[in-house]
N, C-alpha and C positions, 0 to 999 in steps of 0.2 A: 378316290373312287370307292363308293360303298358297294357292298354286295347286292343291295336292293335299289340302286339308282334307277330312277324312272318308274318304279312301281308305285301303285296306289293301294293303300290298305285301309280297311275299316276294322275297328277294334271296339266291340261292345263292352260296356262297363269299365272304361279306361280312365275314369277320373281319379281313381284311387287304387291302392294296393297292387295286385298282380297285373291288372289291366293297364294301369298307368305305366308300369315298368315295361310291359310289352310294347306299348305305344312309343315310349322313349327309345327302346332298343331298335325297333324297326326304323324309326326316324333317324337314329344315329347312323344307320347304314344306308340312308338315302331315300327311304320310302316317304311318300307324302301320306299323311295319316288323317283319317276322320275319327275324332275322339268322341266317345259317347259316355254320358252319365245321366242319372236321374236329375241331377241338380246342375245349374249353370256354373256355380262357383268352382267346384272341383274340375269340371270339364275345362273351364277357362284356365285353370292353373296348369293343367297338363299341356294345353295348347301353348301357353306362355313358356313353359319349360322346354318344349320342343323348339320353339322359335328362338329362345335364348341360346340354345346350343347350335343354332344355324340351320335347323330343319324347317319343314313346312307342315302345318296342321290347321284344321278347322274343327269346330265342335258341332255336334248334332245332339242336342239335349232332349231327353225324354225317356220314358220307360220302354224297354224292348217288348213288353207285353201289350202295349197300346195298339189298337187297330190303326193300320196305316203307317206305323212307325217303320217297319221293315222297308217299305218302298221309299220312304223319306230318307232313311239311312243310306240306302244304295244310291239314290238319286243325288244325294249330297256329294258323294265321291265323283259321280259323273259330271255334275255341274261345276264343281270346284276344281277338279283335277283331271277331268277328261276320260276317266275309265275306272276299272276295278280289277286288281290283280291278286289281292290277298284279303281273305275274310277270316277274322278271328272271332269266334263265338265264345265270349268270356263272361258276360254279365251273369250275376247270380248271387244268391245268399242262402242261408240255411234257416229253417224254422222247425226246430226239432220237437219231437214228442214220441213216446212209445205208442204203438199202434192203437191201443184201446182208448187213448186220450187224444189222438190226432183227429182233427176236424176235417170235413170236406174242404173247407176254406184253406187250411194248411196244405192239404194234398194238392189241390188245384193250383194254388199260387206257386208252389215249388215246381210242379210239372210244367206250368206255363212258362216260367222264366228259364228253366234249364233245358226244355225240350221243344215246346211249341215255338218259342221265340227264335231259336236257331233255325228251325224248320221254315218259319216265315221269312227270315232273312235270306236263307239259301234259295227259297222259291222266288223271292223278289229279284235275286241276283241272276237267275238263270237267263232271262231274256237279254240282259245286258252282256253277259258272257257269250251267249250263243251268237248275238249280232256281231260282237267284236271278232269272234273266230271266223265267222262267215266273211267279214270284210277283209280280214287278213289273208284268208285263202284266196279270195277273189283277186287280191293284189299280187298273188304269187309269192307271198312271203311266208317264212316259217312261223307256225303258231307258238307263241311263248307259253311256257308252263306257268299256270296260275295255281294258287295255293289256298286251301281251306284248312284251318286248324280249329277243331272243336275241343273245348275244355271239358274234361271229365275228371274223375277222382278215383282214388282207391275204394271209396264207398260204392262206386259204380262197378268196379271189377270184383269186389268181394263182399259188399254189403257193410252196413254199420248199424249197430243197435241204436235205436232212437231216431233213425233217419230213414224210415221206410220211403218217405216221399223223395228225399234227396238222392238216396241210393237208386231208386227207380228212374229218376230223371237222368242221372249220370250213367246208368246202364243203358238207357234208351238212346242217349247221344252216341254211344258206340255203335248201335245198330244203324242209326242214321248215317254215321260216318262210313260204314261199310257199304250201305246201299248207294250213297252218293258217289263213292269212289267208282262203283260200277257204272252208274249213269253218266258221270261226267268225264270218264276217261277219254271219251271221244272228243272232248274239248281240250284235251291236254291239261286237265286240272287234277292235281293230286289232292286227296281228301284224307286227312289223318286226325288223330286225337292225341292229346296229352292228358294223362291221368296223374293228378298231383297227389302226393302224400301229405305229410305235415308241413305246411308252409305257414310261416309266422306272419299273420296279417291282423287287422283289427277284429276279425271274426274269431280269432283264437287267442290273442294276447290279452284281451280284457278279461280279468278274472270273473268266472261265473259267480253269480250271487251278489255282485257289487253294483248292480243297476245298469250295467253296460247294455245299451240298445242301439239299434240302427233304425232310422226312419225310412220306411218303404211306402211311399204314397199315403202318408198319414197314419200308417200303422207302426207302432213301436214294437220291434222284434228283438227279443233278448238274444244277446250273443255272448261269447266268451267260453273259456274252458277253465275248470278248476286248476290252479297252479300245480297241485300235486299230481293230478291226472296228466297235465301237460308234460311234466318232468318224466313221468313213467312212460309216456308215449315216445319221448325223445330217446329214452334208454333202449327202446325197441328198434330204433333206426340204426343200421350198421354204421353209418357215419357219425352217430352219437349226438345229433342235433336236428332241429327242424331247419327247413330250407328258408331262404330269403325270397322276397318277391322278385328280385333281380335274377336269382338263380332259376326261378320258375319261368321267367321271361326268356331266359337263355334256351330252355328246352323247346319252347314254342318257336324261337328263332331258327333252331336247327331244321325245322320242318318247312321253313320259308325260303331257305337259301337254294341256289342252283344245285349244290351238291346233293340235295335230297329230291331231285326231279324225277327219280325212278322209284321213289318210296311212296306207296299209297295204300289206303285201307288198313293202316297200322295204328296201334296204340303205344305211345311212348310213355313209360312210367317214370315220373320225376319224383322219386321218394327216398333218395339217399340210400338206396339198397333195400329198403323195406318194400315188399311186394306181397299183397294178399293173394 
């Protein structure tokens, strides 16, 4: 028996990195998962990994910033698995620059993916959750606790030079988390956030200046951190190292299990003891 048996989860940005590990963790505990990625191949690989481990998953490919995506994402959970219990807003990337060099395009793109997209997904989920709660109450049954976990960052709690756009988006998601916790408490939904510190993913492990990029809808976005800077950052972490995607997923999982049913409107920092 898994701790999440019978639950249905949607996890944005779960074809790679932290999102993939979140999907795998939730599925390993019995949740049926809708996997999302920009590209079909990584989404399919995560679905295959879930199924190989004995779990259930389907993919919903597309950009979280596209018009209509949020409704399609939520509806996939309803159509394929019959409901929606867990929402993980994880999709995102960075596009850094100091403010005097940051373009409107950079600003808008990062705010869209880190703040507008989660807003749209939660908005699309509301009618589904409200209808399910109404049906449960009408049947005289107890309303189960549903979960929302929004992914933030230490850049959102303390800011980060060169990331005015990312820091703003990740700070904004904390406000959205607190507002929704108040709105959705009546549905027995807890809404929390996890703020990651230094987690080793493809966005950090590719050395800066080596041509490392990610493709975001046809745009090549430079990624990576200078190895010397990365080493210095790790030295600032009390645990002495960056975290792994699996460890990051573990923090999200804590806010999805029944033991956290009375925890809401909180931000859990997953940073190895480093907290801005």
